[in-house]
N, C-alpha and C positions, 0 to 999 in steps of 0.2 A: 334181763336181768341178771343171769348166772355168768354172765362176763362184767356188768358191772360190779358184782360180790365178789366176782377172784381178781378186778382191780381196786377194788378198799382191797382187801385179803392181801394181795401182795406192797400197797404200799403201806399197810398196819406194820404187817412184815420188818419191812425196808426201817420204817420209824424206829420200832423197837429194837434191830441189828446200831441202827444209827444211833439212837440214848446209848449203849456200849461203849461208843468211843468217842462220843461227848464227855467230857472231863470237870471243862470250866463251868462257873455257873453265867458268865457270859453268852458260852454256847450255846448253852441248854436253855436260855428264856430267847437267844436269837431259834432254837429250834422251835418253842412252843410259839413263837411271834409267827411262824411257818406254816404251824399249824391248823393258826388261828386265820391268816389269811385266807388258808385252802376253804376252811368253813365258810368264811366270808363270803368268800366267791363262789360257790353254791350256792352257799341264800340269794344274794344278788341273781345268779339267771334264775332262782325258782321267782324271786320279786321280779324279775324284767319277765316269765312267762305270767305272771299274774297283771301285769301293767298292758300285757297286749290285748288280754283276754278282757281289758274293763277298757280298751281303747276301740275295742270290737263292739263293745256293748255301745259307746257313745257313739257310734256309726249308724248303730243301728237303730237308735231312738232316732237319728236324722231321717229315716225311709217313714214315706207316707204309709206301706203297708203295716196292720197292725200286728201278722203275725211274726213279722222278721221283729218289730222292737218289740214284742213279747216270749221272744221265743226263750230264751236265758230264762226269764221266769216258769214258762211251763216245762223246757226241761228240767229245772232246782226242783219242781213238784212233782213230777212224775219221780225222780231220783228219791225222793222225802218219802213219798208213799211208797213205793218200795222200798225203801229200806226199812220202814217204821212197821210196814208189813211181815217183812221180815222176821224181822225182830221180834212182833209179838207170838209171829209163827211159831218162831224156836222157846219163846216161853210158857207159851200155851199146851204146845202142842206137841204130844207124845212123837219122840224120833227113835227109830230103831238104834240097834249099839252100833250095830255096821257104820253108820249114818252119821254120829258124835263129832268125829273128827272130822269129818266133811261141812258139816254144820256151824259146827267153831270156825272154821281158819273160812269161810264163806261168810259170816258175824264179823269176825276180826276185819276183811275187806274192807266190809260195808262201814264199819266205823271207822276205820281207819283211815279209810280212800275219801270211798264219794262222799259221807256224811260232813268230811275235813275238809274237801276242798269246797264244797258248797261255801261252807260257812268262812273258807277262808276267802273265797270270792268275791262274798258279797261283804266280809267285814275287815279283809283284811286278815296281815300276816300277824305272829305273834308279838306282843310287847319284847319277846327278849333279843329278836334279831333285831331289833333298833339299838339295847342295848348292850349289843355282842358289836357293832360296828362303829357307838360309843370310844369304847374300851380301845379297840382296833387302836380309832382314830389319836387316842389319847396316846399309844403305844409308839404307833409310827411316826410321832413327833420328837 
């Protein structure tokens, strides 16, 4: 993740420097369009990953083995129970002062990744990604 953050930081810095040299409205619009296209490509890669996971589940459902058919559901239930248990534990039990930061970081991870990815897998991506794609299609025409 450190390398990815460094690259992202360099890209942001490069974009900020480019903004200093871009003077016309047309150039600014083209830069904005390029930024949005990069965001769209990132979103497409994310959605492709979800699609391949769903395709894997479709293939699993075709098998005769009951455990294979239900593995994704067992996995989601397990992590939901772990996440809910942790949230309940951190809410209702005393946490030593030296562990509060660790507990908060873990809570953020559980809420930001585990639970959100389970929801995204079963219910799809946000509506915002669809609207972004529609806007970019309009601009690219």
